[in-house]
VOGU-3710 file (C-alpha; in Angstrom, 3 decimals, decimal comma):
1> xxxxxxxxxx> 45,728/69,786/-50,823  49,039/71,379/-51,866  50,872/68,846/-49,660  49,740/66,102/-52,007  52,482/65,205/-54,459  49,933/63,824/-56,918  47,997/67,098/-56,742  51,165/69,112/-57,307  52,184/66,944/-60,264  48,791/67,166/-61,928
11> xxxxxxxxxx> 48,276/70,822/-61,032  51,720/71,894/-62,238  51,382/69,747/-65,353  47,903/71,027/-66,186  48,655/74,684/-65,510  52,043/74,510/-67,244  50,534/72,923/-70,322  47,653/75,398/-70,331  49,908/78,408/-69,820  52,385/77,185/-72,433
21> xxxxxxxxxx> 49,513/76,709/-74,846  48,260/80,223/-74,091  51,793/81,591/-74,475  52,195/79,791/-77,788  48,861/81,208/-78,924  49,947/84,710/-77,884  53,256/84,287/-79,688  51,492/83,170/-82,840  49,006/86,012/-82,505  51,825/88,487/-81,885
31> xxxxxxxxxx> 53,659/87,271/-84,947  50,511/87,514/-87,025  49,705/90,986/-85,711  53,245/92,168/-86,410  53,180/90,852/-89,932  49,736/92,318/-90,441  50,976/95,673/-89,138  53,896/95,550/-91,583  51,525/94,744/-94,443  49,139/97,559/-93,483
41> xxxxxxxxxx> 51,993/100,025/-93,250  53,323/98,944/-96,645  49,839/99,181/-98,148  49,291/102,642/-96,717  52,648/103,922/-97,955  52,119/102,259/-101,335  48,713/103,940/-101,591  50,151/107,419/-100,923  52,933/106,876/-103,465  50,509/105,482/-105,999
51> xxxxxxxxxx> 48,294/108,506/-105,589  51,177/110,868/-106,351  52,560/108,863/-109,238  49,114/108,105/-110,637  48,376/111,835/-110,913  51,544/112,575/-112,783  49,586/113,022/-116,017  47,913/116,064/-114,557  50,880/117,585/-112,713  54,596/117,169/-112,378
61> xxxxxxxxxx> 55,743/115,877/-108,957  58,978/117,744/-109,384  57,000/120,914/-109,445  55,484/120,265/-106,014  56,481/122,632/-103,292  57,520/121,779/-99,783  54,214/123,192/-98,557  52,310/120,813/-100,814  54,258/117,860/-99,486  53,729/118,999/-95,877
71> xxxxxxxxxx> 49,970/118,977/-96,354  50,143/115,562/-97,972  52,485/114,224/-95,272  50,181/115,386/-92,508  47,196/113,805/-94,214  49,073/110,499/-94,791  50,920/110,483/-91,488  54,197/110,006/-93,329  57,151/111,870/-94,854  57,055/112,498/-98,616
81> xxxxxxxxxx> 60,240/113,125/-100,596  60,793/113,467/-104,349  64,258/112,324/-105,563  65,928/112,993/-108,878  67,152/110,008/-110,904  70,598/110,850/-109,547  69,382/110,166/-106,005  69,329/113,743/-104,762  66,198/115,033/-103,032  64,309/117,603/-105,078
91> xxxxxxxxxx> 61,643/118,502/-102,530  60,716/116,880/-99,193  58,398/117,270/-96,239  61,228/116,098/-94,013  63,715/118,517/-92,568  66,806/116,516/-93,612  66,015/114,034/-96,361  68,559/111,277/-96,902  70,755/111,564/-99,972  72,118/108,787/-102,162
101> xxxxxxxxxx> 69,884/106,189/-100,527  70,468/102,731/-102,052  66,732/102,171/-102,022  66,363/104,903/-104,644  68,705/103,076/-106,978  66,796/99,837/-106,397  63,537/101,617/-107,218  65,024/103,061/-110,433  66,010/99,559/-111,495  62,892/97,674/-110,317
111> xxxxxxxxxx> 60,300/100,415/-110,604  59,621/100,356/-106,845  61,262/99,484/-103,532  59,965/98,559/-100,069  62,110/98,487/-96,954  60,609/97,771/-93,526  62,044/99,250/-90,365  64,458/97,085/-88,358  64,114/98,913/-85,021  62,309/101,840/-83,492
121> xxxxxxxxxx> 64,965/104,313/-84,719  64,515/103,218/-88,321  61,771/104,066/-90,819  59,458/102,266/-93,224  60,146/103,449/-96,749  58,402/102,903/-100,054  59,971/104,244/-103,244  58,267/104,400/-106,626  59,543/105,692/-109,969  57,707/108,521/-111,760
131> xxxxxxxxxx> 58,084/108,398/-115,459  57,567/111,294/-117,892  55,456/111,261/-121,009  58,308/109,628/-122,890  58,358/106,811/-120,368  61,720/107,740/-118,928  62,355/107,853/-115,146  62,015/111,479/-114,223  61,837/111,199/-110,411  61,458/108,796/-107,498
141> xxxxxxxxxx> 58,672/109,429/-105,005  59,445/108,200/-101,496  56,862/107,812/-98,742  58,418/107,051/-95,302  56,974/106,535/-91,886  58,893/106,515/-88,610  59,105/103,209/-86,675  58,173/105,103/-83,511  54,565/104,426/-84,412  55,435/100,721/-84,436
151> xxxxxxxxxx> 56,802/101,000/-80,911  53,649/102,720/-79,745  51,534/100,078/-81,438  53,605/97,332/-79,843  53,267/98,893/-76,398  49,489/99,003/-76,731  49,508/95,396/-77,919  51,818/94,309/-75,068  49,514/95,908/-72,498  46,545/94,173/-74,060
161> xxxxxxxxxx> 48,372/90,848/-74,097  49,553/91,341/-70,513  45,983/91,745/-69,300  44,964/88,799/-71,397  47,823/86,702/-69,988  46,935/87,699/-66,423  43,270/86,860/-66,900  44,175/83,627/-68,641  46,595/82,646/-65,832  43,982/83,286/-63,160
171> xxxxxxxxxx> 41,392/81,297/-65,068  43,863/78,468/-65,745  44,971/78,320/-62,096  41,389/78,334/-60,838  40,267/75,786/-63,393  43,365/73,667/-62,743  42,831/73,731/-58,979  39,164/72,816/-59,339  39,706/70,081/-61,904  42,769/68,531/-60,271
181> xxxxxxxxxx> 41,153/68,689/-56,818  38,136/66,932/-58,234  40,440/64,190/-59,518  42,803/63,977/-56,534  40,252/63,958/-53,687  38,879/60,507/-54,614  42,450/59,222/-54,956  43,299/60,603/-51,495  40,174/58,960/-50,110  41,157/55,637/-51,676
191> xxxxxxxxxx> 44,708/56,029/-50,372  43,429/56,731/-46,844  41,223/53,637/-46,965  44,135/51,561/-48,295  46,373/52,779/-45,454  43,659/51,899/-42,923  43,350/48,445/-44,461  47,132/48,025/-44,309  46,988/48,971/-40,612  44,305/46,348/-40,004
201> xxxxxxxxxx> 41,262/48,638/-39,872  38,748/47,168/-42,291  35,810/49,295/-41,115  36,844/52,344/-43,163  34,879/53,038/-46,341  35,642/55,183/-49,390  32,796/57,604/-50,215  33,405/58,948/-53,726  30,490/60,809/-55,408  31,992/60,299/-58,858
211> xxxxxxxxxx> 30,190/57,790/-61,027  33,188/57,303/-63,284  36,083/54,846/-63,039  37,154/56,350/-59,692  33,685/55,753/-58,287  33,786/52,162/-59,526  37,242/51,779/-57,984  35,925/53,113/-54,646  33,090/50,574/-54,732  35,654/47,839/-55,418
221> xxxxxxxxxx> 37,751/49,083/-52,468  34,720/48,959/-50,187  33,856/45,429/-51,267  37,482/44,409/-50,836  37,586/45,957/-47,353  34,424/44,148/-46,273  35,633/40,851/-47,710  39,096/41,168/-46,172  37,565/42,088/-42,809  35,278/39,073/-42,934
231> xxxxxxxxxx> 38,044/36,721/-43,962  40,453/38,156/-41,408  37,840/37,634/-38,689  37,382/34,052/-39,834  41,155/33,590/-39,933  41,560/35,004/-36,418  38,813/32,756/-35,116  40,450/29,823/-36,864  43,846/30,768/-35,425  42,358/31,128/-31,944
241> xxxxxxxxxx> 40,647/27,770/-32,278  43,838/26,194/-33,565  45,906/27,786/-30,795  43,370/26,628/-28,205  43,334/23,095/-29,574  47,114/22,858/-29,905  47,637/24,571/-26,563  45,285/22,110/-24,868  46,904/19,047/-26,388  48,990/16,880/-24,090
251> xxxxxxxxxx> 51,009/15,805/-27,130  53,846/18,027/-28,227  53,439/19,528/-31,702  56,262/21,158/-33,679  55,799/22,456/-37,242  58,909/22,937/-39,411  59,513/24,274/-42,927  61,402/22,572/-45,754  64,699/23,794/-44,274  63,766/22,258/-40,920
261> xxxxxxxxxx> 63,312/25,597/-39,164  60,676/25,777/-36,457  57,476/27,485/-37,571  55,357/26,711/-34,526  55,573/24,781/-31,270  52,825/24,260/-28,703  53,289/24,518/-24,910  53,395/20,725/-24,504  56,435/20,530/-26,803  58,066/23,384/-24,904
271> xxxxxxxxxx> 57,480/21,572/-21,620  58,979/18,353/-22,990  62,129/19,945/-24,379  62,466/22,862/-21,983  61,914/25,932/-24,175  59,433/28,764/-24,580  57,588/28,284/-27,922  57,778/31,930/-29,139  61,551/31,972/-28,616  62,314/29,020/-30,907
281> xxxxxxxxxx> 60,355/30,136/-33,977  62,709/30,462/-36,937  65,503/28,434/-35,313  66,758/25,087/-36,753  65,090/21,991/-35,309  68,433/20,379/-34,451  69,412/23,480/-32,483  66,151/23,429/-30,525  66,030/19,652/-29,968  69,471/18,081/-30,079
291> xxxxxxxxxx> 68,349/14,620/-31,093  69,775/13,238/-34,337  67,219/10,413/-34,835  64,424/13,004/-34,660  66,254/15,274/-37,110  66,857/12,368/-39,507  63,182/11,362/-39,363  62,126/14,948/-40,166  64,533/15,035/-43,125  63,263/11,685/-44,414
301> xxxxxxxxxx> 59,627/12,794/-44,161  60,266/16,007/-46,124  62,382/14,328/-48,815  60,271/11,175/-49,295  56,924/12,890/-48,545  56,000/9,879/-46,412  55,153/9,776/-42,698  57,882/8,616/-40,341  57,508/6,970/-36,937  60,094/6,308/-34,274
311> xxxxxxxxxx> 60,664/6,203/-30,531  63,306/8,280/-28,831  64,568/8,743/-25,298  64,741/12,316/-24,058  66,220/12,748/-20,600  63,813/10,783/-18,364  61,058/10,530/-20,966  60,241/7,972/-23,616  58,654/9,640/-26,644  56,723/8,178/-29,570
321> xxxxxxxxxx> 57,330/10,472/-32,548  55,129/10,820/-35,654  56,487/13,028/-38,462  53,953/13,902/-41,183  55,065/15,862/-44,286  53,064/18,923/-45,280  51,189/18,837/-48,577  53,223/20,058/-51,534  55,599/18,963/-54,264  58,228/19,409/-53,091
331> xxxxxxxxxx> 57,063/19,267/-49,487  56,899/22,639/-47,726  57,758/21,158/-44,338  56,483/18,690/-41,774  54,549/18,408/-38,518  56,187/16,543/-35,649  53,809/15,085/-33,051  55,386/13,822/-29,824  53,589/11,443/-27,480  55,098/11,123/-24,012
341> xxxxxxxxxx> 54,786/7,379/-23,378  56,762/7,412/-20,133  53,728/7,035/-17,897  52,078/4,634/-20,317  55,182/2,451/-20,341  55,357/2,617/-16,561  51,706/1,633/-16,267  52,231/-1,169/-18,753  55,127/-2,402/-16,670  52,984/-2,146/-13,549
351> xxxxxxxxxx> 50,212/-4,012/-15,329  52,552/-6,827/-16,255  53,922/-6,941/-12,729  50,403/-6,798/-11,314  49,210/-9,674/-13,476  52,276/-11,691/-12,523  51,846/-10,889/-8,823  48,106/-11,603/-8,848  48,728/-14,873/-10,599  51,354/-15,800/-8,038
361> xxxxxxxxxx> 49,294/-14,645/-5,055  46,240/-16,572/-6,255  48,219/-19,611/-7,245  49,694/-20,195/-3,778  46,411/-20,557/-1,794  44,698/-22,328/-4,679  47,533/-24,831/-4,882  47,251/-25,460/-1,141  43,463/-25,858/-1,347  43,838/-28,243/-4,296
371> xxxxxxxxxx> 46,499/-30,314/-2,524  44,491/-30,620/0,694  41,352/-31,472/-1,275  43,115/-34,170/-3,292  44,591/-35,611/-0,086  41,178/-35,758/1,540  39,686/-37,373/-1,542  42,537/-39,882/-1,513  41,422/-41,326/1,824  42,757/-38,943/4,443
381> xxxxxxxxxx> 39,205/-37,866/5,225  38,593/-41,154/7,063  40,816/-40,019/9,927  38,981/-37,411/11,969  42,073/-35,552/13,193  43,615/-35,363/9,717  40,311/-34,358/8,165  39,814/-31,557/10,685  43,364/-30,219/10,209  43,083/-30,252/6,424
391> xxxxxxxxxx> 39,674/-28,585/6,460  41,026/-25,839/8,711  43,932/-25,311/6,286  41,472/-25,131/3,402  39,394/-22,607/5,361  42,499/-20,515/6,121  43,556/-20,446/2,471  40,002/-19,609/1,397  39,937/-16,725/3,890  43,274/-15,580/2,519
401> xxxxxxxxxx> 41,850/-15,666/-1,005  38,795/-13,734/0,130  40,938/-11,098/1,848  43,185/-10,808/-1,194  40,264/-10,382/-3,587  38,565/-7,832/-1,333  41,791/-5,801/-1,055  42,263/-5,926/-4,823  38,703/-4,730/-5,415  39,073/-1,951/-2,849
411> xxxxxxxxxx> 42,355/-0,796/-4,374  40,888/-0,887/-7,875  37,914/1,249/-6,811  40,157/3,739/-5,015  42,575/4,078/-7,949  39,781/4,480/-10,490  38,021/7,111/-8,332  34,797/5,161/-8,762  34,251/4,833/-5,025  32,610/8,007/-3,701
421> xxxxxxxxxx> 33,997/9,269/-0,413  31,901/11,071/2,163  34,486/13,658/3,175  33,556/15,064/6,566  35,013/16,119/9,869  36,275/13,077/11,762  37,686/13,073/15,297  41,083/11,420/15,398  40,811/10,328/19,051  37,643/8,290/18,494
431> xxxxxxxxxx> 39,004/6,675/15,300  42,286/5,704/16,994  40,481/4,334/20,067  38,216/2,177/17,880  41,289/0,849/16,046  43,090/0,101/19,332  40,144/-1,870/20,703  39,912/-3,850/17,425  43,576/-4,913/17,492  44,058/-5,157/21,264
441> xxxxxxxxxx> 43,152/-8,892/21,541  45,660/-9,939/18,862  48,338/-7,673/20,312  47,779/-9,140/23,788  47,875/-12,649/22,377  51,252/-11,857/20,822  52,377/-10,022/23,973  52,846/-6,747/22,059  52,075/-3,537/23,881  49,609/-1,367/21,919
451> xxxxxxxxxx> 49,943/2,206/23,193  48,134/5,443/22,357  49,873/8,789/22,883  47,074/11,367/22,978  49,018/14,599/22,247  46,142/16,421/20,531  42,883/15,005/21,893  40,734/17,538/20,023  42,360/17,059/16,620  40,000/16,540/13,696
461> xxxxxxxxxx> 40,631/15,738/10,032  38,742/16,054/6,762  38,358/12,444/5,593  35,957/9,623/4,923  35,284/7,813/8,255  35,494/4,344/6,704  38,603/5,310/4,761  40,321/6,606/7,905  39,390/3,364/9,661  40,982/1,331/6,835
471> xxxxxxxxxx> 44,163/3,437/7,009  44,539/2,938/10,768  43,646/-0,758/10,672  46,136/-1,540/7,883  48,981/0,331/9,579  48,328/-1,133/13,027  47,786/-4,620/11,569  51,182/-4,474/9,827  52,854/-3,095/12,960  51,509/-5,913/15,156
481> xxxxxxxxxx> 52,429/-8,550/12,545  56,044/-7,485/12,199  56,720/-6,679/15,869  58,184/-9,611/17,822  56,897/-10,776/21,190  57,588/-8,238/23,890  57,681/-5,388/21,399  55,676/-2,183/21,290  53,328/-0,439/18,863  52,613/3,228/19,508
491> xxxxxxxxxx> 49,906/5,393/17,906  50,119/9,173/18,249  49,010/12,292/16,387  49,671/15,999/16,395  48,640/19,124/14,505  51,330/20,571/12,204  50,217/23,817/10,504  47,107/22,881/8,453  47,685/19,127/8,650  47,242/16,413/11,255
501> xxxxxxxxxx> 50,081/13,877/11,369  49,022/10,423/12,553  51,957/8,090/13,164  52,085/4,355/13,856  55,493/3,272/15,167  56,676/-0,206/16,074  59,814/-1,858/17,403  59,757/-4,592/14,797  62,217/-5,879/12,233  62,416/-2,610/10,293
511> xxxxxxxxxx> 62,871/-2,014/6,594  66,194/-1,665/4,747  66,776/1,851/3,376  66,988/0,649/-0,231  63,549/-0,964/0,042  61,689/1,649/2,064  60,542/3,613/-1,020  58,908/0,508/-2,556  56,798/-0,649/0,381  53,773/1,247/-1,007
521> xxxxxxxxxx> 53,847/-0,678/-4,296  51,216/-3,338/-4,841  52,257/-6,850/-3,786  55,690/-5,649/-2,759  57,080/-7,415/0,301  60,358/-6,803/2,023  60,460/-10,474/3,054  57,979/-12,315/0,810  58,170/-15,682/2,572  57,694/-14,224/6,024
531> xxxxxxxxxx> 54,844/-11,979/4,843  52,923/-14,939/3,440  53,454/-16,852/6,647  51,964/-13,891/8,530  48,978/-13,794/6,186  49,559/-10,469/4,435  48,187/-9,732/0,954  50,842/-7,186/-0,035  48,176/-4,548/-0,773  47,606/-2,933/2,626
541> xxxxxxxxxx> 50,198/-0,157/2,355  49,231/0,565/-1,253  45,626/1,040/-0,099  46,846/3,364/2,686  48,781/5,484/0,183  45,893/5,861/-2,271  43,355/6,635/0,463  45,589/9,321/1,985  46,084/10,925/-1,419  42,331/10,775/-2,112
551> xxxxxxxxxx> 41,749/12,777/1,080  44,328/15,412/0,071  47,085/14,021/2,264  50,199/11,864/2,033  52,051/9,018/3,736  55,734/8,562/4,575  57,890/5,915/6,210  60,885/6,095/8,523  62,673/2,888/9,435  65,848/1,485/10,939
561> xxxxxxxxxx> 66,487/-2,240/10,382  66,130/-4,332/13,544  64,965/-1,284/15,496  61,552/-0,468/14,118  59,433/1,359/11,588  57,303/4,467/11,736  54,544/5,295/9,228  53,294/8,901/9,187  49,978/9,784/7,557  49,290/13,503/6,984
571> xxxx> 45,643/14,515/6,495  44,036/17,974/6,171  42,997/19,374/9,535  39,334/20,256/9,982
//
């Protein structure tokens, strides 16, 4: 308790005030007692003198003997001396009475004189004039008392006051400790609860038995603690929800204050601009993202308090930026939302190219069918040979349209993941053998050798059987198409770590290095005119790529112009 500064202040203040009050009371009492003692002494001496002077009608004080005065002095506890009007002692109970005392002269003039003692070596004296029958001063009667009695009286009084002061001090200290402790303990309890609240512990409660203002204050503290705890819990839940939402957003979000310093950034924004969100808080936006159009848009939004929109290029990304000012007048900042439109723009470009390619691919066979039909309707149908040739051309173009539409539908289903695949263990040897038998007649007709190099006869992959068949058929079909007469197409496979690599190599025309990366794009042809003459749709390799990726694999191409091409499909081994 004594370590409490509040306790010490109150305790010292209370006890000091109480002790000072007691000391003042003692001083006043001492002064009163001293004055009262002086008055009593004067009254006693005056009484003795009055007795002697008042009896002067019956006897003459000058006729008193020393023995008479001794008896009177003992009875009065004082010295008695009779002086002549000249100031000389006539008779005295004292051994050496004082001569020519000025007090005697004062008494002769005033009729009486009183002089208190100034210290313990002095005496109290009272002088009174005795007059004869004629009314003339005949003598001065002095009654004196030594101040030693005053010292003794003072000593007794000091001892009494000392005990009183000691008892009073003990009582004041005990009462002060009890009273101040009673006041300070609730304050310490409230302070402890306040410190706990400041440290984030809102479960502490202040138990104060007082029903006064301190008790009411403790109840207010408890209500405040409960309310703050509840609101802090709600705030934490809100912050967690906000952090979860912002952290899960694919859009970048950056909040800035009115001085364009970063208040918050989510992981998506950090990924876009290459920073860790906690490390940029408090830094200027222009320092974090060195893009002046973005900085100007943020400034405009804060100043005008109107949303701003713009598109910026950041490294390899195209970003759509929305800057919304925070509510306030003036605005307290802004929120920058960044949409990465790179993939969307790429897909839009692919969509435009796809529509253009589809239109072109459909237009060519339809134009041929329309031309042959119009020719037949114009009279060419009357000649049997011409009619048969035109109808076969129409059939060929219709088959080409059918193949193109089926490939487009297959590719669309694969890309949209709407086609369920029955992933299972598939033997590579059986799948390759089935593919070889399917393409062997066309390869023989074109005089192209179709070879199978069985390096891993027991190899198995995790894939959809129909999907694996489509992959092999498309690769072998392309290889046979683009391999000249007398060429060779070789199919082999091997196990590499956890993957099975199936390769289809030919000795055909090859692919230029600058075009090899694009052969998997839809409708892309290295030689468009030759591909159409060979009946390709331009979708086969794109289907191969998407199927391989759907099975957890990949596809690659190696080619040397005029020497041949090799496609390698990697699929998970079973």
